[in-house]
DRENDO-1510 file (C-alpha; in Angstrom, 1 decimal, always signed):
<recs>
REC; n; res; u; v; w
REC; 1; UNK; +0.1; -0.1; -0.1 .
REC; 2; UNK; +2.8; +2.3; +0.8 .
REC; 3; UNK; +4.3; +2.1; -2.6 .
REC; 4; UNK; +0.9; +3.2; -4.2 .
REC; 5; UNK; +0.7; +6.2; -1.8 .
REC; 6; UNK; +4.2; +7.3; -2.7 .
REC; 7; UNK; +3.0; +7.0; -6.4 .
REC; 8; UNK; +0.0; +9.1; -5.7 .
REC; 9; UNK; +2.0; +11.6; -3.8 .
REC; 10; UNK; +4.5; +12.1; -6.7 .
REC; 11; UNK; +1.5; +12.9; -9.1 .
REC; 12; UNK; +0.2; +15.3; -6.5 .
REC; 13; UNK; +3.6; +16.9; -6.2 .
REC; 14; UNK; +3.8; +17.2; -10.0 .
REC; 15; UNK; +0.4; +18.9; -10.0 .
REC; 16; UNK; +1.7; +21.6; -7.6 .
REC; 17; UNK; +4.9; +21.9; -9.5 .
REC; 18; UNK; +6.8; +21.3; -6.3 .
REC; 19; UNK; +10.0; +19.3; -6.4 .
REC; 20; UNK; +9.9; +18.3; -2.8 .
REC; 21; UNK; +9.2; +14.8; -1.9 .
REC; 22; UNK; +6.2; +15.7; +0.3 .
REC; 23; UNK; +3.7; +18.6; +0.3 .
REC; 24; UNK; +4.0; +20.6; +3.6 .
REC; 25; UNK; +0.4; +21.8; +4.3 .
REC; 26; UNK; +1.8; +24.9; +6.0 .
REC; 27; UNK; +3.2; +25.9; +2.6 .
REC; 28; UNK; +0.2; +25.6; +0.4 .
REC; 29; UNK; -1.2; +28.9; -0.8 .
REC; 30; UNK; -4.8; +30.3; -0.5 .
REC; 31; UNK; -5.8; +29.5; -4.0 .
REC; 32; UNK; -8.4; +27.0; -4.8 .
REC; 33; UNK; -7.5; +23.9; -6.8 .
REC; 34; UNK; -10.0; +21.0; -7.7 .
REC; 35; UNK; -8.2; +18.4; -9.8 .
REC; 36; UNK; -8.9; +14.8; -10.6 .
REC; 37; UNK; -5.9; +12.4; -11.1 .
REC; 38; UNK; -6.3; +8.7; -12.2 .
REC; 39; UNK; -3.9; +6.2; -10.6 .
REC; 40; UNK; -4.3; +2.4; -11.1 .
REC; 41; UNK; -7.8; +3.1; -12.4 .
REC; 42; UNK; -8.8; +5.1; -9.4 .
REC; 43; UNK; -10.0; +8.6; -9.5 .
REC; 44; UNK; -8.4; +10.9; -6.9 .
REC; 45; UNK; -10.1; +14.2; -6.3 .
REC; 46; UNK; -7.7; +16.7; -4.8 .
REC; 47; UNK; -9.1; +19.9; -3.3 .
REC; 48; UNK; -7.1; +22.8; -1.6 .
REC; 49; UNK; -8.9; +25.7; -0.5 .
REC; 50; UNK; -7.5; +28.6; +1.8 .
REC; 51; UNK; -4.4; +26.8; +2.4 .
REC; 52; UNK; -6.1; +23.5; +3.6 .
REC; 53; UNK; -5.9; +20.3; +1.8 .
REC; 54; UNK; -9.1; +18.1; +1.5 .
REC; 55; UNK; -9.0; +14.8; -0.2 .
REC; 56; UNK; -12.3; +13.1; -1.1 .
REC; 57; UNK; -12.9; +9.5; -0.4 .
REC; 58; UNK; -9.0; +8.7; -0.3 .
REC; 59; UNK; -6.1; +8.6; +2.0 .
REC; 60; UNK; -3.4; +11.4; +1.9 .
REC; 61; UNK; +0.3; +11.0; +2.8 .
REC; 62; UNK; +0.9; +13.8; +5.1 .
REC; 63; UNK; +4.4; +15.0; +6.6 .
REC; 64; UNK; +6.3; +12.6; +8.9 .
REC; 65; UNK; +5.1; +9.4; +7.6 .
REC; 66; UNK; +1.7; +9.9; +8.3 .
REC; 67; UNK; -1.3; +8.8; +6.4 .
REC; 68; UNK; -4.8; +10.7; +6.9 .
REC; 69; UNK; -8.0; +8.9; +6.3 .
REC; 70; UNK; -10.2; +11.8; +4.9 .
REC; 71; UNK; -13.4; +9.9; +5.7 .
REC; 72; UNK; -12.7; +8.5; +9.3 .
REC; 73; UNK; -10.1; +11.2; +10.2 .
REC; 74; UNK; -8.0; +8.3; +11.5 .
REC; 75; UNK; -4.2; +8.7; +11.1 .
REC; 76; UNK; -1.6; +6.0; +10.6 .
REC; 77; UNK; +1.9; +6.6; +11.7 .
REC; 78; UNK; +4.6; +4.6; +9.8 .
REC; 79; UNK; +8.0; +3.8; +11.4 .
REC; 80; UNK; +10.1; +2.6; +8.5 .
REC; 81; UNK; +12.4; -0.4; +9.3 .
REC; 82; UNK; +15.3; +1.6; +7.6 .
REC; 83; UNK; +16.2; +4.3; +5.2 .
REC; 84; UNK; +14.3; +3.7; +2.0 .
REC; 85; UNK; +12.6; +0.6; +3.3 .
REC; 86; UNK; +9.1; -0.1; +2.2 .
REC; 87; UNK; +8.1; -1.8; +5.5 .
REC; 88; UNK; +8.3; -1.4; +9.1 .
REC; 89; UNK; +6.1; -0.7; +12.1 .
REC; 90; UNK; +2.7; +1.2; +12.1 .
REC; 91; UNK; +0.2; +2.6; +14.5 .
REC; 92; UNK; -3.3; +3.7; +13.5 .
REC; 93; UNK; -5.3; +6.2; +15.8 .
REC; 94; UNK; -9.0; +7.1; +16.1 .
REC; 95; UNK; -10.0; +10.6; +15.6 .
REC; 96; UNK; -10.0; +11.0; +19.4 .
REC; 97; UNK; -6.2; +10.0; +19.5 .
REC; 98; UNK; -6.8; +6.6; +21.0 .
REC; 99; UNK; -4.7; +3.9; +19.4 .
REC; 100; UNK; -6.8; +1.7; +17.1 .
REC; 101; UNK; -4.5; -0.8; +15.8 .
REC; 102; UNK; -0.6; -1.5; +15.5 .
REC; 103; UNK; +1.6; -4.0; +13.9 .
REC; 104; UNK; +4.4; -4.4; +11.5 .
REC; 105; UNK; +5.6; -5.7; +8.0 .
REC; 106; UNK; +9.2; -7.4; +8.0 .
REC; 107; UNK; +11.4; -8.4; +5.3 .
REC; 108; UNK; +11.4; -12.2; +5.7 .
REC; 109; UNK; +12.8; -14.7; +2.9 .
REC; 110; UNK; +13.3; -11.8; +0.6 .
REC; 111; UNK; +9.8; -10.1; +0.7 .
REC; 112; UNK; +7.9; -7.8; +3.0 .
REC; 113; UNK; +5.1; -9.5; +4.9 .
REC; 114; UNK; +3.1; -9.1; +8.0 .
REC; 115; UNK; +5.0; -10.7; +10.9 .
REC; 116; UNK; +4.7; -10.9; +14.7 .
REC; 117; UNK; +2.0; -9.5; +16.9 .
REC; 118; UNK; -0.7; -7.2; +15.8 .
REC; 119; UNK; -3.1; -5.4; +18.3 .
REC; 120; UNK; -6.6; -4.0; +18.0 .
REC; 121; UNK; -8.4; -1.8; +20.3 .
REC; 122; UNK; -11.8; -0.2; +20.7 .
REC; 123; UNK; -12.2; +3.5; +20.7 .
REC; 124; UNK; -12.6; +3.2; +24.5 .
REC; 125; UNK; -9.1; +1.8; +24.6 .
REC; 126; UNK; -10.0; -1.8; +25.4 .
REC; 127; UNK; -8.0; -4.6; +23.6 .
REC; 128; UNK; -10.3; -6.4; +21.4 .
REC; 129; UNK; -8.3; -8.8; +19.3 .
REC; 130; UNK; -4.6; -9.7; +18.7 .
REC; 131; UNK; -3.2; -11.4; +15.8 .
REC; 132; UNK; +0.2; -13.2; +15.7 .
REC; 133; UNK; +2.1; -14.3; +12.5 .
REC; 134; UNK; +4.6; -17.0; +12.6 .
REC; 135; UNK; +6.2; -17.3; +9.1 .
REC; 136; UNK; +8.0; -20.3; +7.9 .
REC; 137; UNK; +9.0; -22.1; +4.7 .
REC; 138; UNK; +10.2; -25.4; +3.5 .
REC; 139; UNK; +10.8; -24.8; -0.3 .
REC; 140; UNK; +13.5; -23.1; -2.0 .
REC; 141; UNK; +11.5; -20.5; -3.8 .
REC; 142; UNK; +12.1; -17.6; -1.5 .
REC; 143; UNK; +9.1; -15.8; +0.1 .
REC; 144; UNK; +6.8; -17.2; -2.3 .
REC; 145; UNK; +6.7; -20.5; -0.6 .
REC; 146; UNK; +6.2; -18.8; +2.8 .
REC; 147; UNK; +3.4; -20.3; +5.2 .
REC; 148; UNK; +1.9; -18.2; +8.1 .
REC; 149; UNK; +0.9; -19.8; +11.1 .
REC; 150; UNK; -1.7; -17.4; +12.5 .
REC; 151; UNK; -3.1; -17.2; +16.2 .
REC; 152; UNK; -6.1; -15.0; +16.7 .
REC; 153; UNK; -7.2; -13.9; +20.2 .
REC; 154; UNK; -10.4; -12.1; +20.8 .
REC; 155; UNK; -11.3; -10.5; +24.2 .
REC; 156; UNK; -14.4; -9.3; +26.2 .
REC; 157; UNK; -14.5; -5.6; +27.3 .
REC; 158; UNK; -13.4; -6.7; +30.7 .
REC; 159; UNK; -10.1; -8.2; +29.2 .
REC; 160; UNK; -11.2; -11.9; +29.5 .
REC; 161; UNK; -10.4; -14.1; +26.7 .
REC; 162; UNK; -13.4; -14.7; +24.4 .
REC; 163; UNK; -12.0; -16.9; +21.7 .
REC; 164; UNK; -8.8; -18.5; +20.3 .
REC; 165; UNK; -8.6; -19.3; +16.8 .
REC; 166; UNK; -5.7; -20.6; +14.5 .
REC; 167; UNK; -5.3; -20.0; +10.8 .
REC; 168; UNK; -2.8; -21.0; +8.0 .
REC; 169; UNK; -2.1; -18.9; +5.0 .
REC; 170; UNK; +0.3; -19.4; +2.0 .
REC; 171; UNK; +2.0; -16.2; +1.0 .
REC; 172; UNK; +1.2; -16.6; -2.8 .
REC; 173; UNK; -2.4; -17.6; -2.5 .
REC; 174; UNK; -3.4; -15.3; +0.3 .
REC; 175; UNK; -5.9; -17.7; +1.6 .
REC; 176; UNK; -6.7; -18.1; +5.3 .
REC; 177; UNK; -7.5; -21.5; +6.4 .
REC; 178; UNK; -9.0; -22.3; +9.8 .
REC; 179; UNK; -6.8; -25.1; +11.5 .
REC; 180; UNK; -6.2; -26.6; +14.9 .
REC; 181; UNK; -8.5; -26.5; +17.8 .
REC; 182; UNK; -10.5; -23.4; +18.3 .
REC; 183; UNK; -11.9; -22.6; +21.8 .
REC; 184; UNK; -14.6; -20.2; +22.8 .
REC; 185; UNK; -15.1; -18.8; +26.3 .
REC; 186; UNK; -17.7; -17.3; +28.4 .
REC; 187; UNK; -17.2; -14.0; +30.3 .
REC; 188; UNK; -16.0; -15.9; +33.2 .
REC; 189; UNK; -13.3; -17.8; +31.4 .
REC; 190; UNK; -15.1; -21.1; +31.1 .
REC; 191; UNK; -14.8; -23.0; +27.7 .
REC; 192; UNK; -18.3; -23.2; +26.1 .
REC; 193; UNK; -17.4; -24.5; +22.7 .
REC; 194; UNK; -14.5; -26.1; +20.9 .
REC; 195; UNK; -14.0; -26.6; +17.1 .
REC; 196; UNK; -11.3; -28.9; +15.4 .
REC; 197; UNK; -10.0; -28.3; +12.0 .
REC; 198; UNK; -7.2; -30.2; +10.1 .
REC; 199; UNK; -3.8; -28.6; +9.5 .
REC; 200; UNK; -3.2; -27.6; +5.7 .
REC; 201; UNK; +0.7; -27.1; +5.7 .
REC; 202; UNK; +3.2; -29.0; +7.6 .
REC; 203; UNK; +7.0; -28.4; +8.2 .
REC; 204; UNK; +9.3; -30.9; +6.6 .
REC; 205; UNK; +12.9; -30.9; +8.0 .
</recs>
């Protein structure tokens, strides 16, 4: 997604005849601009009025590695893994400033992919879900033979575990197969239901 955003940003910059790699909203002049660009078959409508940028139904790449969602007014802060890296950690904030989600992509086996722990919160600040990606491969085809072992935990508002679910996904296909033993709990922590699914991918040593 970030590469697409950089592409969009470059086009917007050309529209402003600005050679900088980002548009500083403090430097926009007071004239009104209403222009439509087409990137990857998607129309992007850019409106600048009285020095303020409004981007209709799309995200905009602000200064300091921040993406603004102009519909929900949520902001996502990116922390690149290194200079020029297309992946790294990210944090999304609700409009009120509360953290909505966080996670990261890492360069594993030659490709950037979701890796490690992801956390999701309610607008009140309660942890509602975690997803953990454990990535591995048996074949020699680089990242294209990666398998994701995924553990998803869901929580009640009081912090009690609500469900534990397992998935497997192959990097190329992007599918998400339910696997292992799923458990559902009541609000007091008692198991109320279990479901069992067959494993799809197996490690070969």
